[in-house]
C-alpha positions as CSV (number, residue, x, y, z in Angstrom):
1,X,164.8,90.2,31.9
2,X,163.4,91.6,35.0
3,X,165.5,94.8,35.3
4,X,167.1,93.7,38.6
5,X,170.7,94.4,39.5
6,X,172.1,91.6,37.5
7,X,170.6,92.9,34.2
8,X,173.2,94.1,31.8
9,X,172.5,96.9,29.3
10,X,172.1,95.6,25.7
11,X,174.0,96.9,22.7
12,X,173.0,100.4,21.7
13,X,171.8,103.3,23.9
14,X,170.9,102.7,27.5
15,X,168.4,104.6,29.7
16,X,167.6,104.5,33.4
17,X,163.8,103.8,33.8
18,X,162.2,105.3,36.9
19,X,159.0,103.7,38.1
20,X,157.5,106.6,39.9
21,X,154.7,104.5,41.3
22,X,157.4,102.6,43.4
23,X,159.8,105.5,44.1
24,X,159.7,107.1,47.5
25,X,162.1,109.9,46.7
26,X,165.0,108.8,49.0
27,X,167.5,110.3,46.6
28,X,170.2,107.6,46.4
29,X,170.0,107.5,42.6
30,X,170.4,111.2,42.4
31,X,173.6,111.1,44.4
32,X,175.0,108.3,42.3
33,X,174.0,109.9,39.0
34,X,174.3,113.6,39.9
35,X,175.2,114.6,36.3
36,X,172.1,113.0,34.9
37,X,169.5,113.2,37.7
38,X,168.1,116.0,39.8
39,X,165.3,116.0,42.3
40,X,161.9,117.6,41.9
41,X,160.2,119.6,44.6
42,X,159.0,116.4,46.3
43,X,162.3,114.6,46.1
44,X,161.6,112.4,43.1
45,X,164.3,111.8,40.5
46,X,164.0,113.7,37.2
47,X,166.3,114.1,34.3
48,X,168.8,117.0,34.9
49,X,168.1,118.3,31.4
50,X,164.6,119.2,32.6
51,X,162.7,116.4,31.0
52,X,160.0,114.7,33.1
53,X,160.5,111.4,31.3
54,X,160.5,108.0,33.0
55,X,163.5,107.0,30.8
56,X,166.6,109.1,31.5
57,X,169.2,108.7,28.7
58,X,172.6,107.6,29.9
59,X,176.1,108.2,28.5
60,X,178.3,105.1,28.3
61,X,180.3,106.5,31.2
62,X,177.1,106.6,33.4
63,X,176.2,102.9,33.0
64,X,178.3,101.6,35.9
65,X,176.8,104.2,38.3
66,X,173.3,103.4,36.9
67,X,173.8,99.7,37.6
68,X,174.8,100.6,41.2
69,X,171.7,102.8,41.5
70,X,169.5,99.9,40.3
71,X,171.1,97.5,42.7
72,X,170.9,99.8,45.7
73,X,167.4,101.2,45.2
74,X,165.6,100.2,48.4
75,X,162.2,100.0,46.6
76,X,163.3,98.5,43.3
77,X,162.0,101.6,41.4
78,X,164.9,101.6,38.8
79,X,165.9,99.5,35.9
80,X,168.1,99.8,32.9
81,X,166.5,99.7,29.5
82,X,167.8,99.7,25.9
83,X,166.6,102.5,23.6
84,X,166.5,102.1,19.9
85,X,168.3,104.5,17.7
86,X,165.2,104.9,15.6
């Protein structure tokens, strides 16, 4: 899978992967996922819990908004990824 808008999350936990090398800090994703994402001092998305990780964990209720964010990102800097439980 290429992580594009049509990609569905797999069974198990899902995270939003942020490719900071592509991101331009426009903030659309932070508006769509305000409970999970915040913006750093330069406008780039970071996990609201304070972690500066590229993979932001999502609750099942966040997956639809995350799919919208992936589809609408103007620079294709987002994708959904499965995370293993361990």
